[in-house]
C-alpha positions as CSV (number, residue, x, y, z in Angstrom):
1,M,166.6,138.7,118.7
2,A,164.0,138.4,116.2
3,S,165.1,139.0,112.7
4,K,163.1,141.1,110.4
5,K,161.7,139.4,107.4
6,S,161.8,141.3,104.3
7,F,158.8,141.3,102.1
8,P,159.2,141.1,98.3
9,F,158.0,144.6,98.2
10,G,160.0,145.5,101.3
11,T,161.1,148.8,102.7
12,D,164.8,148.1,103.7
13,G,166.0,151.5,103.0
14,N,165.0,151.2,99.4
15,P,161.7,152.9,98.8
16,L,160.6,150.0,96.6
17,G,162.0,147.4,98.9
18,G,164.6,144.6,98.5
19,V,163.3,143.5,95.2
20,P,162.3,145.8,92.5
21,L,158.5,146.0,92.0
22,S,158.6,144.9,88.4
23,D,160.6,141.8,89.3
24,A,158.2,141.0,92.1
25,V,155.2,141.3,89.8
26,K,156.9,139.1,87.2
27,E,157.8,136.5,89.8
28,S,154.3,136.5,91.3
29,A,152.7,136.2,87.8
30,Q,155.1,133.4,87.0
31,Q,154.0,131.6,90.2
32,I,150.3,132.1,89.4
33,W,150.9,130.8,85.9
34,L,152.7,127.7,87.1
35,A,150.0,127.1,89.7
36,G,147.4,127.3,86.9
37,L,149.4,124.9,84.7
38,G,149.7,122.5,87.6
39,A,146.0,122.6,88.4
40,F,145.2,122.1,84.7
41,S,147.6,119.2,84.5
42,K,146.2,117.6,87.6
43,A,142.6,118.2,86.4
44,Q,143.5,116.7,83.1
45,A,145.1,113.6,84.7
46,E,142.5,113.1,87.4
47,G,139.6,114.6,85.4
48,G,138.7,111.2,84.0
49,K,138.7,109.6,87.4
50,V,136.7,112.5,88.9
51,F,134.3,112.4,86.0
52,E,133.8,108.7,86.4
53,A,133.3,109.1,90.2
54,L,130.7,111.8,89.5
55,V,128.9,109.6,87.0
56,K,128.8,106.8,89.6
57,E,127.4,109.1,92.3
58,G,124.9,110.5,89.8
59,T,123.7,107.0,88.8
60,T,123.4,106.0,92.5
61,L,121.5,109.2,93.3
62,Q,119.2,108.7,90.3
63,R,118.4,105.1,91.3
64,K,117.6,106.3,94.8
65,T,115.4,109.1,93.7
66,Q,113.7,106.9,91.1
67,T,113.0,104.3,93.8
68,V,111.6,106.9,96.1
69,A,109.5,108.4,93.3
70,E,108.1,105.1,92.4
71,E,107.2,104.4,96.0
72,K,105.5,107.7,96.3
73,I,103.6,107.2,93.0
74,T,102.5,103.7,94.1
75,E,101.3,105.1,97.5
76,A,99.5,107.9,95.8
77,T,97.9,105.5,93.3
78,Q,96.7,103.3,96.2
79,R,95.3,106.3,98.0
80,M,93.4,107.4,94.9
81,A,92.1,103.9,94.3
82,S,90.8,103.6,97.8
83,A,89.2,107.0,97.7
84,A,87.6,106.1,94.4
85,N,86.3,102.9,95.8
86,E,84.9,104.7,98.9
87,M,83.2,107.3,96.7
88,G,81.8,104.5,94.5
89,S,80.4,102.7,97.5
90,R,78.8,105.9,98.8
91,A,77.3,106.7,95.4
92,A,76.0,103.1,95.1
93,G,74.4,103.4,98.6
94,Q,72.8,106.7,97.6
95,W,71.4,105.2,94.4
96,D,70.0,102.2,96.3
97,K,68.2,104.6,98.7
98,L,66.9,106.7,95.8
99,E,65.7,103.5,94.0
100,T,63.9,102.3,97.1
101,I,62.2,105.6,97.7
102,F,61.1,105.7,94.0
103,E,59.8,102.1,94.1
104,D,57.8,102.8,97.3
105,R,56.2,106.0,95.8
106,V,55.3,104.2,92.6
107,A,53.8,101.3,94.6
108,K,51.7,103.8,96.7
109,A,50.5,105.6,93.6
110,L,49.5,102.3,91.9
111,G,47.8,101.2,95.1
112,R,45.7,104.4,95.1
113,L,44.7,103.8,91.5
114,G,43.6,100.2,92.4
115,I,46.1,98.6,90.2
116,P,47.2,95.2,91.6
117,T,50.8,94.6,92.6
118,A,52.9,91.7,91.6
119,R,52.1,90.0,94.9
120,D,48.4,90.4,94.3
121,L,48.7,88.9,90.8
122,Q,50.8,86.0,92.1
123,A,48.2,85.3,94.8
124,L,45.5,85.3,92.1
125,H,47.6,82.9,90.0
126,D,48.1,80.6,93.0
127,R,44.3,80.7,93.8
128,I,43.5,79.9,90.1
129,D,45.9,77.0,90.2
130,A,44.3,75.7,93.4
131,L,40.8,76.0,92.0
132,T,41.8,74.3,88.8
133,A,43.2,71.4,90.9
134,E,40.0,71.2,92.9
135,L,37.9,71.2,89.7
136,A,40.0,68.5,88.2
137,Q,39.6,66.5,91.4
138,A,35.9,67.0,91.4
139,R,35.6,65.9,87.8
140,K,37.6,62.7,88.6
141,T,35.3,61.8,91.5
142,S,32.1,62.7,89.6
143,A,33.1,60.9,86.4
144,P,32.7,57.3,87.8
145,R,29.2,58.2,89.1
146,T,28.1,59.4,85.7
147,A,29.6,56.3,84.1
148,K,27.7,54.0,86.4
149,A,24.4,55.8,86.1
150,P,24.1,55.2,82.3
151,A,24.9,51.5,82.7
152,K,22.1,51.1,85.3
153,T,19.6,53.0,83.3
154,A,20.6,51.2,80.1
155,G,19.9,47.9,81.9
156,R,16.5,49.2,83.1
157,A,15.7,50.4,79.6
158,A,16.4,47.0,78.2
159,G,14.0,45.5,80.7
160,K,11.3,48.0,79.9
161,A,11.6,48.4,76.2
162,T,8.1,49.7,75.7
163,S,8.0,52.1,78.5
164,T,8.3,55.8,77.6
165,A,9.6,56.7,80.9
166,A,12.6,54.4,80.3
167,G,13.4,56.4,77.1
168,K,13.3,59.6,79.1
169,T,15.5,58.2,81.8
170,A,18.0,56.9,79.2
171,G,17.9,60.3,77.5
172,K,18.6,62.1,80.7
173,A,21.5,59.7,81.6
174,A,23.2,60.4,78.3
175,H,23.8,64.0,79.4
176,P,26.4,64.4,82.0
177,T,25.3,66.1,85.2
178,P,26.3,69.7,85.4
179,T,29.2,70.4,87.8
180,K,29.4,73.2,90.2
181,K,30.3,76.5,88.6
182,A,33.3,78.5,90.0
183,A,32.3,81.4,92.2
184,P,32.7,84.8,90.5
185,R,36.1,86.4,91.3
186,A,36.0,88.9,94.1
187,R,37.6,92.2,93.3
188,K,40.0,93.8,95.7
189,P,38.6,97.1,96.9
190,A,40.6,100.1,95.9
191,A,42.9,101.4,98.6
192,K,42.2,104.9,99.8
């Protein structure tokens, strides 16, 4: 048969049970007090170990989060740098287009006013250089002819000392023969 267990505050015929209520409360309070002292003692003894373990875990966690945070910061920095480079490239492209449009419009306006362009001026400089070279070449080829002519006329003049025509010929030979003058520069007609 099953035996009845009596509770500390039992009802075994005694209205307060097997143990008087005040004794049961005292005993329960004593047990709670002892349990608290035991927990305090254990916490005090193992508290240093637990504290050190928590510090280790905290340090490990901090390192992990710091590493992850640094990776995220690096990734974000790279994204921002690439976005900035892309924006810079787009802006540079737009500025180049704007500059080209501006240059074209200025060139058209200058053309309408009849103002020569840099190419036109360069072509004129090249033409002047070519004409200068031709003129120098023409002078070199005509210089020996004029040098021979005075020698011949001087010889004739010596033979005919009394002739007045010889004096005129010698006087003419002393002056160099005029060279061909350069043609006047042609002006470019104004663009309409």
